[in-house]
C-alpha positions in Angstrom: 0.0 0.2 0.1 1.2 3.3 -0.6 0.1 6.7 0.7 0.2 9.9 -0.8 -0.7 12.4 2.1 -0.9 16.3 1.7 -0.7 18.6 5.0 -0.9 22.4 4.1 -5.1 22.3 3.6 -8.7 23.4 5.5 -10.6 20.2 4.9 -10.1 16.3 5.1 -10.7 13.8 2.5 -9.5 10.9 1.6 -9.4 8.7 -2.0 -9.0 4.9 -2.1 -7.7 3.6 -5.3 -5.9 0.5 -6.3 -3.3 -0.1 -9.1 -4.4 -1.1 -12.7 -1.8 -4.3 -12.6 -5.1 -6.2 -10.6 -6.8 -7.0 -13.9 -10.4 -8.9 -11.7 -12.4 -6.2 -10.2 -13.6 -8.5 -7.7 -9.5 -8.2 -6.0 -9.5 -4.4 -6.8 -12.6 -4.1 -5.0 -11.6 -5.9 -2.0 -8.4 -4.5 -2.0 -10.7 -1.0 -1.7 -12.7 -2.5 1.1 -9.8 -3.3 3.5 -8.4 0.0 3.2 -12.1 1.8 3.5 -12.0 -0.3 6.7 -8.6 0.2 7.8 -9.0 4.2 7.2 -13.0 3.6 9.0 -10.8 2.5 12.1 -8.5 4.7 12.5 -9.8 7.8 11.3 -10.0 9.0 14.8 -6.2 8.7 15.6 -5.6 10.8 12.6 -4.8 14.4 13.2 -6.5 16.6 10.9 -6.9 18.5 8.1 -5.2 16.1 6.2 -5.7 14.9 2.3 -5.0 11.1 2.0 -4.5 9.1 -1.0 -4.5 5.1 -0.3 -3.4 3.0 -3.6 -3.8 -0.5 -3.0 -1.3 -3.0 -4.1 -2.1 -6.5 -4.5 0.0 -7.5 -1.6 -3.0 -6.0 0.8 -5.0 -9.5 -0.2 -2.2 -11.4 1.4 -1.4 -9.2 3.7 -2.5 -9.8 7.8 -5.8 -7.0 8.4 -4.2 -5.9 11.9 -0.6 -5.3 10.4 -2.2 -3.5 7.6 -3.9 -1.6 10.1 -0.1 -0.5 12.4 1.3 -0.3 9.4 -0.8 2.7 8.3 -0.8 4.1 11.3 3.1 3.8 11.6 3.5 5.4 8.1 1.6 8.1 8.5 2.8 9.1 12.2 6.4 9.5 10.4 4.6 11.3 7.8 3.3 13.8 10.1 6.8 14.3 12.6 8.7 15.3 9.4 
């Protein structure tokens, strides 16, 4: 999963997208559902306002959900600290 974050904004927005290298719509939609759920469970821990783009890759399907959520929060905190 890749993250693109923009901090100099006045409102919060989130974009969920998946690489077109994943050919099957079913798999792309499943990845987007996982990304949305990660954001939904973590949205109150995210400092606002931010624009976040979550770009899903094939590894999102094989990874443990809890590990993905921890990675998301860790990466976001690193971005905010720099």
